[in-house]
C-alpha positions in Angstrom: 89.0 -248.4 208.6 92.3 -247.7 208.3 94.6 -248.4 205.3 96.2 -251.6 205.7 97.9 -254.4 203.2 96.7 -257.9 203.9 99.0 -261.0 202.9 98.1 -265.0 202.6 99.5 -267.6 201.3 96.3 -270.0 201.2 92.8 -269.0 200.5 89.6 -270.7 201.4 86.9 -271.2 199.1 83.2 -272.0 199.7 82.7 -275.7 199.1 79.2 -274.5 197.7 78.0 -271.3 196.8 74.3 -270.3 195.9 72.1 -267.6 195.1 68.6 -266.0 196.4 67.0 -268.4 193.6 68.7 -271.5 194.9 71.0 -271.6 191.7 74.4 -273.2 192.0 77.0 -270.6 191.4 80.1 -272.0 193.1 82.1 -272.1 189.8 81.1 -268.2 189.1 82.8 -267.4 192.1 86.1 -269.3 191.6 88.1 -267.0 189.5 88.3 -263.6 188.0 86.8 -264.4 185.0 83.7 -262.2 184.4 81.5 -265.2 184.8 79.6 -263.5 187.7 76.9 -263.8 190.3 75.0 -261.1 192.3 71.9 -259.4 191.1 69.3 -261.6 189.9 66.1 -259.4 189.0 67.0 -255.9 188.1 64.8 -253.1 188.5 64.0 -251.6 185.0 62.9 -248.3 186.4 66.1 -247.7 187.9 69.4 -248.1 186.9 71.8 -249.5 189.6 68.7 -251.0 191.9 67.8 -254.7 191.9 65.2 -256.5 193.8 66.9 -258.1 197.2 69.3 -260.7 196.5 72.2 -262.6 198.2 75.3 -264.6 197.6 75.1 -267.7 200.3 79.0 -269.4 200.7 78.9 -272.5 202.3 82.5 -273.1 203.6 81.7 -276.7 205.2 84.2 -277.5 207.8 86.8 -275.6 206.4 86.7 -272.1 208.7 87.0 -275.0 211.7 90.2 -276.5 210.0 91.5 -273.3 209.2 91.4 -271.8 212.8 92.9 -275.4 214.0 95.6 -275.3 211.5 96.9 -272.1 212.1 96.8 -272.3 216.0 98.5 -275.8 216.0 101.4 -274.7 213.7 102.2 -271.7 215.5 102.5 -269.4 212.6 99.5 -267.0 214.2 98.4 -266.8 217.6 95.2 -268.2 218.4 92.5 -266.1 217.3 93.8 -265.6 213.5 93.1 -262.4 211.4 90.6 -263.9 208.9 90.0 -261.8 205.9 87.0 -262.0 203.3 88.0 -261.0 199.9 85.1 -259.9 197.7 85.9 -258.9 193.8 83.2 -257.4 191.6 81.7 -254.7 190.2 78.7 -252.6 190.4 76.5 -250.4 188.0 76.0 -246.8 189.7 72.8 -245.4 190.0 72.8 -242.0 188.9 71.9 -239.0 191.2 68.5 -238.5 189.3 67.7 -242.3 189.5 68.4 -242.0 193.3 66.0 -238.9 193.2 63.5 -240.9 191.2 64.0 -244.2 193.5 63.8 -242.1 196.8 60.4 -240.8 195.6 59.1 -244.2 195.1 60.0 -245.0 198.6 63.4 -247.2 197.7 66.9 -246.7 199.1 70.0 -248.6 197.8 71.4 -250.9 200.5 75.0 -251.7 200.6 76.2 -255.4 201.0 75.6 -256.7 204.6 77.4 -259.5 205.8 75.6 -262.2 207.5 76.4 -265.4 209.3 74.2 -268.5 209.9 73.8 -269.6 213.6 71.2 -271.9 215.1 69.2 -271.9 211.9 69.1 -267.9 212.0 70.9 -265.1 210.0 72.8 -262.8 212.1 74.5 -259.5 210.7 78.2 -259.5 211.1 78.3 -256.1 209.3 75.7 -253.7 207.7 76.2 -252.2 204.7 80.2 -252.4 204.2 80.5 -250.6 201.0 81.0 -252.0 197.5 83.7 -252.6 195.0 83.7 -249.0 193.1 83.6 -249.6 189.4 84.8 -252.6 187.3 87.1 -255.2 188.6 87.7 -254.0 192.4 88.8 -255.9 195.3 87.4 -255.0 198.7 88.5 -256.4 201.8 86.7 -257.0 204.9 88.4 -258.1 208.2 86.3 -260.7 210.2 88.5 -261.4 212.9 86.7 -262.0 216.1 83.5 -262.2 214.3 83.5 -265.8 213.0 83.6 -268.9 215.2 85.1 -272.2 214.0 81.8 -273.9 214.1 80.2 -271.3 211.5 80.0 -272.6 208.0 77.4 -270.4 206.0 78.1 -266.7 205.3 75.5 -264.9 202.9 76.2 -261.5 201.2 72.7 -259.3 200.7 72.1 -256.1 199.0 69.4 -254.6 196.5 72.3 -252.7 194.5 73.1 -254.2 190.8 76.1 -255.5 192.3 78.2 -258.4 190.9 80.7 -260.8 192.5 83.6 -262.0 190.4 85.5 -263.8 193.1 85.1 -264.2 196.9 87.2 -266.3 199.2 88.7 -266.2 202.9 92.4 -266.2 203.9 94.2 -265.8 207.2 96.4 -262.9 207.0 100.2 -263.4 207.5 101.6 -260.7 209.9 105.1 -262.1 209.0 104.9 -261.4 205.4 104.0 -257.3 205.7 
């Protein structure tokens, strides 16, 4: 994607977050504090690899309210730019590790963003990339992908990847 600067004044945090084990991880994703969520079962054979895992974010009715508030106040036109902010870090797999994992039939899968609709998970973006190194923020523009009725997002991967803070925000075009 092209370089852009995203600005926001309010963030939308998930009401609840859980991992692939069903464990409550909401507090781990609230602040940049190295209390992280992510890979739950590391692959001891290959540095940087883990079993498939996910972080599930439940925003309750906050997405619907976010769309309604922005369109009602006139700050942004209908269909505001909604940005997902993901801060975290990854344990890199070495080239020799990737070679060995490939021989074992494994391949790394960068994070995929999914949304739950009608009881089914649908991919919004496949393999979006990852926060390179320690304490990096990445953004994903979800504009036109989310509906006001959406409640839950899921971030899936098999990388040794850890999230420190995740939230949504409406981009303020007037602040750029």
